[in-house]
Structures are given as C-alpha cells and as structure tokens.
All heavy atoms as TSV, in Angstrom:
chain	resi	resn	atom	element	x	y	z
A	1	MET	N	N	-35.794	0.834	25.782
A	1	MET	CA	C	-35.962	-0.509	25.459
A	1	MET	C	C	-36.413	-1.346	26.764
A	1	MET	O	O	-37.233	-2.095	26.638
A	1	MET	CB	C	-34.562	-1.048	24.939
A	1	MET	CG	C	-34.802	-2.476	24.455
A	1	MET	SD	S	-35.849	-2.409	23.003
A	1	MET	CE	C	-35.259	-3.706	21.976
A	2	GLU	N	N	-35.861	-0.918	27.900
A	2	GLU	CA	C	-36.334	-1.646	29.182
A	2	GLU	C	C	-37.757	-1.391	29.580
A	2	GLU	O	O	-38.444	-2.272	29.899
A	2	GLU	CB	C	-35.412	-1.124	30.403
A	2	GLU	CG	C	-35.717	-1.904	31.708
A	2	GLU	CD	C	-35.502	-3.503	31.650
A	2	GLU	OE1	O	-34.815	-3.877	30.710
A	2	GLU	OE2	O	-35.872	-4.097	32.540
A	3	GLN	N	N	-38.234	-0.118	29.234
A	3	GLN	CA	C	-39.618	0.164	29.454
A	3	GLN	C	C	-40.502	-0.664	28.544
A	3	GLN	O	O	-41.570	-1.108	29.020
A	3	GLN	CB	C	-39.940	1.578	29.181
A	3	GLN	CG	C	-39.453	2.584	30.310
A	3	GLN	CD	C	-39.942	4.040	30.057
A	3	GLN	OE1	O	-39.598	4.529	28.914
A	3	GLN	NE2	N	-40.356	4.635	30.962
A	4	LYS	N	N	-40.106	-0.805	27.332
A	4	LYS	CA	C	-40.864	-1.654	26.363
A	4	LYS	C	C	-40.865	-3.025	26.910
A	4	LYS	O	O	-42.118	-3.616	26.942
A	4	LYS	CB	C	-40.097	-1.613	25.116
A	4	LYS	CG	C	-40.828	-2.286	23.839
A	4	LYS	CD	C	-40.164	-2.135	22.697
A	4	LYS	CE	C	-40.731	-2.847	21.551
A	4	LYS	NZ	N	-39.996	-2.644	20.234
A	5	ARG	N	N	-39.929	-3.640	27.341
A	5	ARG	CA	C	-39.904	-4.997	27.882
A	5	ARG	C	C	-40.820	-5.088	29.076
A	5	ARG	O	O	-41.663	-6.031	29.227
A	5	ARG	CB	C	-38.527	-5.399	28.135
A	5	ARG	CG	C	-38.383	-6.968	28.488
A	5	ARG	CD	C	-36.985	-7.332	28.830
A	5	ARG	NE	N	-36.592	-6.832	30.150
A	5	ARG	CZ	C	-36.941	-7.291	31.334
A	5	ARG	NH1	N	-37.718	-8.305	31.469
A	5	ARG	NH2	N	-36.503	-6.752	32.453
A	6	LEU	N	N	-40.658	-4.204	30.012
A	6	LEU	CA	C	-41.438	-4.217	31.314
A	6	LEU	C	C	-42.958	-4.071	31.089
A	6	LEU	O	O	-43.765	-4.752	31.550
A	6	LEU	CB	C	-40.963	-3.121	32.278
A	6	LEU	CG	C	-39.595	-3.429	32.873
A	6	LEU	CD1	C	-39.114	-2.185	33.686
A	6	LEU	CD2	C	-39.692	-4.618	33.745
A	7	ALA	N	N	-43.205	-3.125	30.067
A	7	ALA	CA	C	-44.720	-3.013	29.800
A	7	ALA	C	C	-45.294	-4.116	29.193
A	7	ALA	O	O	-46.410	-4.661	29.535
A	7	ALA	CB	C	-44.795	-1.674	28.877
A	8	THR	N	N	-44.595	-4.742	28.294
A	8	THR	CA	C	-44.994	-5.963	27.538
A	8	THR	C	C	-45.147	-7.171	28.520
A	8	THR	O	O	-46.116	-7.922	28.487
A	8	THR	CB	C	-44.113	-6.462	26.383
A	8	THR	OG1	O	-44.042	-5.274	25.467
A	8	THR	CG2	C	-44.650	-7.607	25.688
A	9	ARG	N	N	-44.163	-7.217	29.408
A	9	ARG	CA	C	-44.293	-8.440	30.328
A	9	ARG	C	C	-45.454	-8.448	31.310
A	9	ARG	O	O	-45.765	-9.409	31.850
A	9	ARG	CB	C	-42.890	-8.600	31.201
A	9	ARG	CG	C	-41.702	-9.107	30.115
A	9	ARG	CD	C	-40.489	-9.310	31.006
A	9	ARG	NE	N	-40.616	-10.176	32.153
A	9	ARG	CZ	C	-40.813	-11.577	32.024
A	9	ARG	NH1	N	-40.663	-12.121	30.819
A	9	ARG	NH2	N	-40.964	-12.244	33.074
A	10	ALA	N	N	-46.012	-7.195	31.595
A	10	ALA	CA	C	-47.094	-7.085	32.491
A	10	ALA	C	C	-48.449	-7.641	31.793
A	10	ALA	O	O	-49.297	-7.863	32.527
A	10	ALA	CB	C	-47.252	-5.594	32.992
A	11	ILE	N	N	-48.472	-7.661	30.583
A	11	ILE	CA	C	-49.716	-7.901	29.889
A	11	ILE	C	C	-50.301	-9.312	30.224
A	11	ILE	O	O	-51.543	-9.342	30.571
A	11	ILE	CB	C	-49.609	-7.862	28.250
A	11	ILE	CG1	C	-49.184	-6.396	27.968
A	11	ILE	CG2	C	-50.799	-8.328	27.467
A	11	ILE	CD1	C	-48.829	-6.169	26.470
A	12	PRO	N	N	-49.541	-10.358	30.170
A	12	PRO	CA	C	-50.198	-11.670	30.432
A	12	PRO	C	C	-50.864	-11.752	31.847
A	12	PRO	O	O	-51.916	-12.268	32.028
A	12	PRO	CB	C	-49.086	-12.747	30.371
A	12	PRO	CG	C	-48.109	-12.037	29.400
A	12	PRO	CD	C	-48.236	-10.571	29.653
A	13	ALA	N	N	-50.185	-11.201	32.880
A	13	ALA	CA	C	-50.573	-11.269	34.298
A	13	ALA	C	C	-51.869	-10.349	34.317
A	13	ALA	O	O	-52.830	-10.818	35.062
A	13	ALA	CB	C	-49.546	-10.629	35.224
A	14	LEU	N	N	-51.853	-9.291	33.688
A	14	LEU	CA	C	-53.137	-8.381	33.690
A	14	LEU	C	C	-54.318	-9.121	32.985
A	14	LEU	O	O	-55.417	-9.087	33.447
A	14	LEU	CB	C	-52.795	-7.049	32.948
A	14	LEU	CG	C	-51.834	-6.154	33.699
A	14	LEU	CD1	C	-51.373	-4.949	32.857
A	14	LEU	CD2	C	-52.522	-5.618	34.954
A	15	LEU	N	N	-54.055	-9.732	31.952
A	15	LEU	CA	C	-55.160	-10.551	31.236
A	15	LEU	C	C	-55.679	-11.635	32.098
A	15	LEU	O	O	-56.890	-11.852	32.186
A	15	LEU	CB	C	-54.641	-11.069	29.988
A	15	LEU	CG	C	-54.262	-10.045	28.893
A	15	LEU	CD1	C	-53.554	-10.857	27.623
A	15	LEU	CD2	C	-55.543	-9.312	28.402
A	16	VAL	N	N	-54.800	-12.438	32.804
A	16	VAL	CA	C	-55.262	-13.468	33.723
A	16	VAL	C	C	-56.072	-12.798	34.863
A	16	VAL	O	O	-56.997	-13.434	35.305
A	16	VAL	CB	C	-54.040	-14.201	34.215
A	16	VAL	CG1	C	-54.490	-15.214	35.380
A	16	VAL	CG2	C	-53.481	-15.027	33.134
A	17	ALA	N	N	-55.754	-11.708	35.237
A	17	ALA	CA	C	-56.453	-10.943	36.324
A	17	ALA	C	C	-57.812	-10.353	35.953
A	17	ALA	O	O	-58.583	-9.937	36.782
A	17	ALA	CB	C	-55.629	-9.935	36.960
A	18	GLY	N	N	-58.046	-10.446	34.654
A	18	GLY	CA	C	-59.333	-10.030	34.050
A	18	GLY	C	C	-59.421	-8.541	33.568
A	18	GLY	O	O	-60.422	-8.051	33.136
A	19	TYR	N	N	-58.227	-8.002	33.442
A	19	TYR	CA	C	-58.185	-6.574	32.806
A	19	TYR	C	C	-58.116	-6.670	31.258
A	19	TYR	O	O	-57.585	-7.683	30.747
A	19	TYR	CB	C	-56.877	-5.931	33.293
A	19	TYR	CG	C	-56.966	-5.566	34.825
A	19	TYR	CD1	C	-56.397	-6.407	35.758
A	19	TYR	CD2	C	-57.431	-4.316	35.164
A	19	TYR	CE1	C	-56.472	-6.078	36.994
A	19	TYR	CE2	C	-57.491	-4.024	36.496
A	19	TYR	CZ	C	-56.982	-4.812	37.453
A	19	TYR	OH	O	-57.015	-4.525	38.762
A	20	LYS	N	N	-58.661	-5.701	30.670
A	20	LYS	CA	C	-58.468	-5.523	29.206
A	20	LYS	C	C	-57.185	-4.745	29.089
A	20	LYS	O	O	-56.941	-3.756	29.728
A	20	LYS	CB	C	-59.629	-4.754	28.716
A	20	LYS	CG	C	-60.860	-5.572	28.533
A	20	LYS	CD	C	-62.020	-4.933	27.946
A	20	LYS	CE	C	-63.207	-5.719	27.951
A	20	LYS	NZ	N	-64.232	-5.050	27.219
A	21	VAL	N	N	-56.381	-5.064	28.189
A	21	VAL	CA	C	-55.081	-4.388	28.010
A	21	VAL	C	C	-54.949	-3.751	26.589
A	21	VAL	O	O	-55.317	-4.430	25.568
A	21	VAL	CB	C	-53.880	-5.361	28.124
A	21	VAL	CG1	C	-52.532	-4.733	27.917
A	21	VAL	CG2	C	-53.877	-5.960	29.542
A	22	ASN	N	N	-54.687	-2.532	26.469
A	22	ASN	CA	C	-54.524	-1.794	25.279
A	22	ASN	C	C	-53.136	-1.158	25.278
A	22	ASN	O	O	-52.886	-0.302	26.172
A	22	ASN	CB	C	-55.622	-0.742	25.014
A	22	ASN	CG	C	-55.545	-0.091	23.703
A	22	ASN	OD1	O	-54.710	-0.534	22.850
A	22	ASN	ND2	N	-56.344	0.911	23.611
A	23	ILE	N	N	-52.220	-1.653	24.467
A	23	ILE	CA	C	-50.840	-1.159	24.499
A	23	ILE	C	C	-50.466	-0.630	23.004
A	23	ILE	O	O	-50.828	-1.156	22.125
A	23	ILE	CB	C	-49.846	-2.331	24.953
A	23	ILE	CG1	C	-48.373	-1.729	25.217
A	23	ILE	CG2	C	-49.851	-3.445	23.968
A	23	ILE	CD1	C	-47.534	-2.734	25.865
A	24	ASP	N	N	-49.720	0.378	23.155
A	24	ASP	CA	C	-49.230	1.014	21.844
A	24	ASP	C	C	-48.415	-0.047	21.180
A	24	ASP	O	O	-47.506	-0.583	21.834
A	24	ASP	CB	C	-48.525	2.282	22.161
A	24	ASP	CG	C	-48.157	3.060	20.940
A	24	ASP	OD1	O	-47.319	2.551	20.201
A	24	ASP	OD2	O	-48.706	4.197	20.718
A	25	PRO	N	N	-48.588	-0.231	19.907
A	25	PRO	CA	C	-47.802	-1.232	19.167
A	25	PRO	C	C	-46.288	-0.925	19.315
A	25	PRO	O	O	-45.368	-1.808	19.179
A	25	PRO	CB	C	-48.228	-1.047	17.753
A	25	PRO	CG	C	-49.606	-0.675	17.775
A	25	PRO	CD	C	-49.662	0.275	19.040
A	26	ASP	N	N	-45.800	0.371	19.441
A	26	ASP	CA	C	-44.448	0.743	19.558
A	26	ASP	C	C	-43.856	0.259	20.966
A	26	ASP	O	O	-42.691	0.172	21.019
A	26	ASP	CB	C	-44.260	2.240	19.552
A	26	ASP	CG	C	-44.572	2.806	18.115
A	26	ASP	OD1	O	-44.515	2.016	17.075
A	26	ASP	OD2	O	-44.948	3.952	17.937
A	27	LEU	N	N	-44.742	-0.041	21.860
A	27	LEU	CA	C	-44.228	-0.539	23.182
A	27	LEU	C	C	-44.316	-2.142	23.304
A	27	LEU	O	O	-43.759	-2.640	24.240
A	27	LEU	CB	C	-45.085	-0.043	24.417
A	27	LEU	CG	C	-44.958	1.513	24.558
A	27	LEU	CD1	C	-45.880	1.941	25.651
A	27	LEU	CD2	C	-43.508	1.800	24.931
A	28	PHE	N	N	-44.906	-2.684	22.329
A	28	PHE	CA	C	-45.129	-4.168	22.361
A	28	PHE	C	C	-43.786	-4.887	21.890
A	28	PHE	O	O	-43.299	-4.702	20.796
A	28	PHE	CB	C	-46.261	-4.646	21.547
A	28	PHE	CG	C	-46.617	-6.036	21.704
A	28	PHE	CD1	C	-47.366	-6.568	22.919
A	28	PHE	CD2	C	-46.331	-7.028	20.796
A	28	PHE	CE1	C	-47.616	-7.806	23.045
A	28	PHE	CE2	C	-46.616	-8.345	20.886
A	28	PHE	CZ	C	-47.301	-8.785	22.045
A	29	ASP	N	N	-43.322	-5.920	22.715
A	29	ASP	CA	C	-42.197	-6.734	22.404
A	29	ASP	C	C	-42.748	-8.196	22.415
A	29	ASP	O	O	-42.935	-8.800	23.425
A	29	ASP	CB	C	-41.123	-6.532	23.411
A	29	ASP	CG	C	-39.907	-7.336	23.208
A	29	ASP	OD1	O	-39.967	-8.342	22.493
A	29	ASP	OD2	O	-38.883	-6.849	23.754
A	30	GLU	N	N	-42.845	-8.772	21.235
A	30	GLU	CA	C	-43.439	-10.098	21.080
A	30	GLU	C	C	-42.562	-11.138	21.919
A	30	GLU	O	O	-43.130	-11.992	22.554
A	30	GLU	CB	C	-43.347	-10.592	19.612
A	30	GLU	CG	C	-43.903	-11.969	19.243
A	30	GLU	CD	C	-45.430	-12.020	19.507
A	30	GLU	OE1	O	-46.162	-10.987	19.387
A	30	GLU	OE2	O	-45.851	-13.102	19.944
A	31	ALA	N	N	-41.306	-11.191	21.798
A	31	ALA	CA	C	-40.465	-12.035	22.533
A	31	ALA	C	C	-40.734	-11.988	24.170
A	31	ALA	O	O	-40.855	-12.967	24.748
A	31	ALA	CB	C	-39.004	-11.932	22.260
A	32	ALA	N	N	-40.817	-10.842	24.580
A	32	ALA	CA	C	-40.978	-10.502	26.020
A	32	ALA	C	C	-42.388	-11.026	26.386
A	32	ALA	O	O	-42.617	-11.694	27.504
A	32	ALA	CB	C	-40.831	-9.035	26.355
A	33	TYR	N	N	-43.357	-10.781	25.489
A	33	TYR	CA	C	-44.777	-11.322	25.788
A	33	TYR	C	C	-44.838	-12.752	25.797
A	33	TYR	O	O	-45.535	-13.291	26.743
A	33	TYR	CB	C	-45.713	-10.747	24.691
A	33	TYR	CG	C	-47.080	-11.185	24.845
A	33	TYR	CD1	C	-47.931	-10.676	25.774
A	33	TYR	CD2	C	-47.534	-12.429	24.192
A	33	TYR	CE1	C	-49.246	-11.149	25.909
A	33	TYR	CE2	C	-48.867	-12.880	24.305
A	33	TYR	CZ	C	-49.675	-12.253	25.215
A	33	TYR	OH	O	-50.933	-12.841	25.459
A	34	GLN	N	N	-44.156	-13.390	24.915
A	34	GLN	CA	C	-44.220	-14.895	24.865
A	34	GLN	C	C	-43.582	-15.496	26.121
A	34	GLN	O	O	-44.091	-16.426	26.701
A	34	GLN	CB	C	-43.603	-15.417	23.639
A	34	GLN	CG	C	-44.289	-15.086	22.307
A	34	GLN	CD	C	-45.633	-15.680	22.285
A	34	GLN	OE1	O	-45.853	-16.748	22.762
A	34	GLN	NE2	N	-46.579	-15.017	21.609
A	35	GLN	N	N	-42.431	-14.930	26.501
A	35	GLN	CA	C	-41.785	-15.395	27.771
A	35	GLN	C	C	-42.601	-15.186	28.974
A	35	GLN	O	O	-42.833	-16.101	29.805
A	35	GLN	CB	C	-40.386	-14.695	27.926
A	35	GLN	CG	C	-39.700	-15.164	29.116
A	35	GLN	CD	C	-39.362	-16.613	29.225
A	35	GLN	OE1	O	-39.007	-17.132	28.078
A	35	GLN	NE2	N	-39.332	-17.096	30.274
A	36	ALA	N	N	-43.287	-14.012	29.106
A	36	ALA	CA	C	-44.030	-13.764	30.264
A	36	ALA	C	C	-45.311	-14.737	30.205
A	36	ALA	O	O	-45.733	-15.121	31.289
A	36	ALA	CB	C	-44.437	-12.235	30.304
A	37	ALA	N	N	-45.860	-14.938	29.139
A	37	ALA	CA	C	-47.066	-15.777	29.032
A	37	ALA	C	C	-46.616	-17.196	29.457
A	37	ALA	O	O	-47.460	-17.791	30.307
A	37	ALA	CB	C	-47.587	-15.751	27.583
A	38	ARG	N	N	-45.437	-17.584	29.095
A	38	ARG	CA	C	-45.148	-19.059	29.543
A	38	ARG	C	C	-44.939	-19.018	31.054
A	38	ARG	O	O	-45.344	-20.051	31.725
A	38	ARG	CB	C	-43.748	-19.429	28.794
A	38	ARG	CG	C	-43.971	-19.779	27.414
A	38	ARG	CD	C	-42.708	-20.510	26.873
A	38	ARG	NE	N	-41.646	-19.462	26.676
A	38	ARG	CZ	C	-41.418	-18.689	25.654
A	38	ARG	NH1	N	-42.195	-18.874	24.626
A	38	ARG	NH2	N	-40.440	-17.903	25.595
A	39	GLU	N	N	-44.407	-18.007	31.592
A	39	GLU	CA	C	-44.128	-17.947	33.025
A	39	GLU	C	C	-45.523	-17.867	33.778
A	39	GLU	O	O	-45.682	-18.532	34.834
A	39	GLU	CB	C	-43.332	-16.797	33.475
A	39	GLU	CG	C	-41.983	-16.799	32.956
A	39	GLU	CD	C	-41.079	-15.511	33.147
A	39	GLU	OE1	O	-41.654	-14.594	33.572
A	39	GLU	OE2	O	-39.979	-15.582	32.622
A	40	VAL	N	N	-46.511	-17.085	33.211
A	40	VAL	CA	C	-47.803	-16.985	33.817
A	40	VAL	C	C	-48.496	-18.520	33.766
A	40	VAL	O	O	-49.034	-18.930	34.780
A	40	VAL	CB	C	-48.638	-15.926	33.263
A	40	VAL	CG1	C	-50.158	-16.102	33.615
A	40	VAL	CG2	C	-48.087	-14.606	33.615
A	41	ARG	N	N	-48.443	-19.140	32.655
A	41	ARG	CA	C	-49.009	-20.476	32.549
A	41	ARG	C	C	-48.358	-21.400	33.493
A	41	ARG	O	O	-48.948	-22.244	34.058
A	41	ARG	CB	C	-48.910	-20.882	31.143
A	41	ARG	CG	C	-49.926	-20.281	30.186
A	41	ARG	CD	C	-50.090	-21.053	28.821
A	41	ARG	NE	N	-49.019	-20.819	28.021
A	41	ARG	CZ	C	-48.694	-19.869	27.180
A	41	ARG	NH1	N	-49.635	-19.007	26.987
A	41	ARG	NH2	N	-47.619	-19.808	26.453
A	42	ALA	N	N	-47.067	-21.332	33.688
A	42	ALA	CA	C	-46.328	-22.247	34.534
A	42	ALA	C	C	-46.741	-22.038	36.024
A	42	ALA	O	O	-46.622	-23.037	36.822
A	42	ALA	CB	C	-44.809	-22.020	34.435
A	43	ARG	N	N	-47.145	-20.829	36.470
A	43	ARG	CA	C	-47.453	-20.592	37.818
A	43	ARG	C	C	-48.885	-21.016	38.194
A	43	ARG	O	O	-49.305	-21.171	39.218
A	43	ARG	CB	C	-47.386	-19.131	38.193
A	43	ARG	CG	C	-45.976	-18.580	38.272
A	43	ARG	CD	C	-45.821	-17.245	38.850
A	43	ARG	NE	N	-46.633	-16.349	38.190
A	43	ARG	CZ	C	-46.256	-15.331	37.426
A	43	ARG	NH1	N	-44.921	-15.280	37.065
A	43	ARG	NH2	N	-47.026	-14.500	36.772
A	44	GLN	N	N	-49.778	-21.121	37.078
A	44	GLN	CA	C	-51.106	-21.505	37.314
A	44	GLN	C	C	-51.344	-23.011	37.625
A	44	GLN	O	O	-50.628	-23.803	36.954
A	44	GLN	CB	C	-51.978	-21.135	36.059
A	44	GLN	CG	C	-52.150	-19.704	35.929
A	44	GLN	CD	C	-53.046	-19.462	34.727
A	44	GLN	OE1	O	-53.200	-20.206	33.774
A	44	GLN	NE2	N	-53.628	-18.187	34.650
A	45	PRO	N	N	-52.171	-23.349	38.527
A	45	PRO	CA	C	-52.422	-24.732	38.771
A	45	PRO	C	C	-53.043	-25.549	37.633
A	45	PRO	O	O	-53.769	-24.926	36.839
A	45	PRO	CB	C	-53.370	-24.803	39.962
A	45	PRO	CG	C	-53.704	-23.370	40.396
A	45	PRO	CD	C	-52.963	-22.512	39.329
A	46	ARG	N	N	-52.716	-26.822	37.472
A	46	ARG	CA	C	-53.229	-27.450	36.373
A	46	ARG	C	C	-54.705	-27.803	36.644
A	46	ARG	O	O	-55.145	-28.048	37.749
A	46	ARG	CB	C	-52.477	-28.745	36.173
A	46	ARG	CG	C	-51.036	-28.486	35.742
A	46	ARG	CD	C	-50.405	-29.725	35.376
A	46	ARG	NE	N	-49.102	-29.462	35.141
A	46	ARG	CZ	C	-48.335	-29.681	33.971
A	46	ARG	NH1	N	-49.157	-30.161	32.987
A	46	ARG	NH2	N	-47.156	-29.302	33.836
A	47	ALA	N	N	-55.530	-27.765	35.540
A	47	ALA	CA	C	-56.986	-27.939	35.642
A	47	ALA	C	C	-57.284	-29.353	36.221
A	47	ALA	O	O	-58.228	-29.550	37.029
A	47	ALA	CB	C	-57.669	-27.768	34.328
A	48	ALA	N	N	-56.515	-30.403	35.980
A	48	ALA	CA	C	-56.792	-31.741	36.396
A	48	ALA	C	C	-56.457	-31.768	37.968
A	48	ALA	O	O	-57.131	-32.618	38.629
A	48	ALA	CB	C	-55.830	-32.707	35.786
A	49	THR	N	N	-55.690	-30.982	38.530
A	49	THR	CA	C	-55.412	-31.029	39.968
A	49	THR	C	C	-56.376	-30.149	40.785
A	49	THR	O	O	-56.374	-30.240	41.994
A	49	THR	CB	C	-53.949	-30.715	40.338
A	49	THR	OG1	O	-53.790	-29.252	39.836
A	49	THR	CG2	C	-52.987	-31.536	39.541
A	50	ARG	N	N	-57.144	-29.308	40.081
A	50	ARG	CA	C	-58.028	-28.481	40.870
A	50	ARG	C	C	-59.391	-29.243	41.243
A	50	ARG	O	O	-59.795	-30.072	40.624
A	50	ARG	CB	C	-58.558	-27.297	39.964
A	50	ARG	CG	C	-57.462	-26.263	39.761
A	50	ARG	CD	C	-58.047	-25.026	39.139
A	50	ARG	NE	N	-57.128	-24.579	38.093
A	50	ARG	CZ	C	-57.471	-23.729	37.102
A	50	ARG	NH1	N	-58.654	-23.458	36.898
A	50	ARG	NH2	N	-56.505	-23.339	36.304
A	51	SER	N	N	-59.778	-28.884	42.425
A	51	SER	CA	C	-61.046	-29.539	42.793
A	51	SER	C	C	-62.248	-28.629	42.196
A	51	SER	O	O	-62.160	-27.492	42.060
A	51	SER	CB	C	-61.188	-29.651	44.341
A	51	SER	OG	O	-61.108	-28.250	44.799
A	52	PRO	N	N	-63.381	-29.367	41.873
A	52	PRO	CA	C	-64.485	-28.646	41.336
A	52	PRO	C	C	-64.966	-27.605	42.514
A	52	PRO	O	O	-64.760	-27.950	43.752
A	52	PRO	CB	C	-65.516	-29.719	41.081
A	52	PRO	CG	C	-65.066	-30.938	41.748
A	52	PRO	CD	C	-63.613	-30.797	42.081
A	53	ALA	N	N	-65.519	-26.460	42.064
A	53	ALA	CA	C	-66.064	-25.477	42.922
A	53	ALA	C	C	-67.252	-26.109	43.755
A	53	ALA	O	O	-68.040	-26.779	43.276
A	53	ALA	CB	C	-66.393	-24.293	42.127
A	54	SER	N	N	-67.242	-25.773	45.037
A	54	SER	CA	C	-68.280	-26.243	45.904
A	54	SER	C	C	-69.534	-25.365	45.657
A	54	SER	O	O	-69.320	-24.248	45.335
A	54	SER	CB	C	-67.903	-26.134	47.298
A	54	SER	OG	O	-67.715	-24.931	47.806
A	55	PRO	N	N	-70.749	-25.803	45.994
A	55	PRO	CA	C	-71.978	-25.049	45.805
A	55	PRO	C	C	-71.878	-23.711	46.611
A	55	PRO	O	O	-72.282	-22.662	46.222
A	55	PRO	CB	C	-73.129	-25.955	46.292
A	55	PRO	CG	C	-72.517	-27.310	46.246
A	55	PRO	CD	C	-71.029	-27.212	46.395
A	56	ALA	N	N	-71.195	-23.752	47.775
A	56	ALA	CA	C	-71.011	-22.580	48.692
A	56	ALA	C	C	-70.152	-21.512	47.959
A	56	ALA	O	O	-70.186	-20.352	48.228
A	56	ALA	CB	C	-70.390	-22.965	50.003
A	57	ALA	N	N	-69.271	-21.839	46.978
A	57	ALA	CA	C	-68.323	-20.908	46.356
A	57	ALA	C	C	-69.029	-20.382	45.130
A	57	ALA	O	O	-68.535	-19.491	44.515
A	57	ALA	CB	C	-67.144	-21.715	45.977
A	58	SER	N	N	-70.185	-20.759	44.750
A	58	SER	CA	C	-70.854	-20.274	43.658
A	58	SER	C	C	-71.395	-18.811	43.976
A	58	SER	O	O	-71.572	-18.473	45.062
A	58	SER	CB	C	-71.963	-21.093	43.078
A	58	SER	OG	O	-73.035	-21.084	44.154
A	59	PRO	N	N	-71.564	-17.883	42.886
A	59	PRO	CA	C	-71.925	-16.587	43.109
A	59	PRO	C	C	-73.292	-16.508	43.738
A	59	PRO	O	O	-74.105	-17.419	43.432
A	59	PRO	CB	C	-71.913	-15.948	41.748
A	59	PRO	CG	C	-71.566	-16.997	40.716
A	59	PRO	CD	C	-71.287	-18.334	41.458
A	60	PRO	N	N	-73.669	-15.614	44.488
A	60	PRO	CA	C	-75.031	-15.507	45.083
A	60	PRO	C	C	-75.990	-15.173	44.010
A	60	PRO	O	O	-75.745	-14.591	42.994
A	60	PRO	CB	C	-74.766	-14.235	46.011
A	60	PRO	CG	C	-73.700	-13.490	45.511
A	60	PRO	CD	C	-72.799	-14.445	44.845
A	61	THR	N	N	-77.220	-15.698	44.339
A	61	THR	CA	C	-78.320	-15.443	43.458
A	61	THR	C	C	-78.836	-13.847	43.553
A	61	THR	O	O	-78.393	-13.254	44.362
A	61	THR	CB	C	-79.565	-16.217	43.725
A	61	THR	OG1	O	-80.042	-15.920	45.077
A	61	THR	CG2	C	-79.101	-17.704	43.758
A	62	ALA	N	N	-79.702	-13.600	42.528
A	62	ALA	CA	C	-80.101	-12.169	42.518
A	62	ALA	C	C	-80.876	-11.780	43.843
A	62	ALA	O	O	-80.753	-10.742	44.396
A	62	ALA	CB	C	-81.008	-11.952	41.302
A	63	ALA	N	N	-81.644	-12.807	44.384
A	63	ALA	CA	C	-82.279	-12.531	45.595
A	63	ALA	C	C	-81.356	-12.339	46.739
A	63	ALA	O	O	-81.694	-11.457	47.632
A	63	ALA	CB	C	-83.287	-13.721	45.959
A	64	ALA	N	N	-80.303	-13.053	46.732
A	64	ALA	CA	C	-79.368	-12.933	47.780
A	64	ALA	C	C	-78.531	-11.507	47.770
A	64	ALA	O	O	-78.063	-11.116	48.760
A	64	ALA	CB	C	-78.300	-14.039	47.865
A	65	ARG	N	N	-78.490	-11.026	46.594
A	65	ARG	CA	C	-77.797	-9.681	46.419
A	65	ARG	C	C	-78.700	-8.513	46.808
A	65	ARG	O	O	-78.106	-7.366	47.076
A	65	ARG	CB	C	-77.255	-9.506	45.033
A	65	ARG	CG	C	-76.039	-10.469	44.677
A	65	ARG	CD	C	-75.615	-10.131	43.400
A	65	ARG	NE	N	-76.507	-10.552	42.338
A	65	ARG	CZ	C	-76.304	-11.364	41.328
A	65	ARG	NH1	N	-75.130	-11.903	41.167
A	65	ARG	NH2	N	-77.207	-11.642	40.436
A	66	ARG	N	N	-79.976	-8.680	46.914
A	66	ARG	CA	C	-80.783	-7.512	47.228
A	66	ARG	C	C	-80.557	-7.083	48.630
A	66	ARG	O	O	-80.360	-7.801	49.477
A	66	ARG	CB	C	-82.217	-7.789	47.026
A	66	ARG	CG	C	-82.723	-7.964	45.600
A	66	ARG	CD	C	-84.152	-8.011	45.548
A	66	ARG	NE	N	-84.428	-9.480	45.583
A	66	ARG	CZ	C	-85.575	-9.995	45.964
A	66	ARG	NH1	N	-86.573	-9.232	46.456
A	66	ARG	NH2	N	-85.683	-11.292	46.000
A	67	THR	N	N	-80.663	-5.810	48.848
A	67	THR	CA	C	-80.519	-5.256	50.105
A	67	THR	C	C	-81.865	-4.908	50.728
A	67	THR	O	O	-82.720	-4.403	49.914
A	67	THR	CB	C	-79.586	-3.949	50.200
A	67	THR	OG1	O	-80.146	-3.069	49.299
A	67	THR	CG2	C	-78.270	-4.290	49.845
A	68	PRO	N	N	-82.189	-5.015	51.950
A	68	PRO	CA	C	-83.491	-4.728	52.459
A	68	PRO	C	C	-83.810	-3.322	52.574
A	68	PRO	O	O	-83.098	-2.391	52.437
A	68	PRO	CB	C	-83.371	-5.253	53.941
A	68	PRO	CG	C	-82.071	-5.543	54.252
A	68	PRO	CD	C	-81.169	-5.529	52.985
C-alpha cells in the first residue's frame, strides 16, 4: 500500500517537470494524487507575481543553434 501511495504522489511533480507518466491502474491512488497535486500547486509561484520573460531568456533562434 505504501508503494502505491509513493508512486502516485510522484506523478504531479513529474508532470510539472515535463515528463509523460504512465502508471499501472493498480498502482494509482486517487486521494494521494489529489493531495500531491495540491502540494505541487501550492509550491509554484503565482502567475501574477512572476515577471515576464526578458528577451534574453527566450530560446535561441535556429541560426544561433547552428554549429560552425
């Protein structure tokens, strides 16, 4: 039962990090997932308090990625 809870609680953090998650339905615990999702959302900065990305922070253009 503890493995089920731990596996499920990892899902929201993995999703936020950009991973695709595929978990066996027998390992998924809805209550643990909902709690972990609330915790992940609570740790994220609010969109209103974030500053807009500066032009220097934007991804490089295709020309900038080419190697000589």
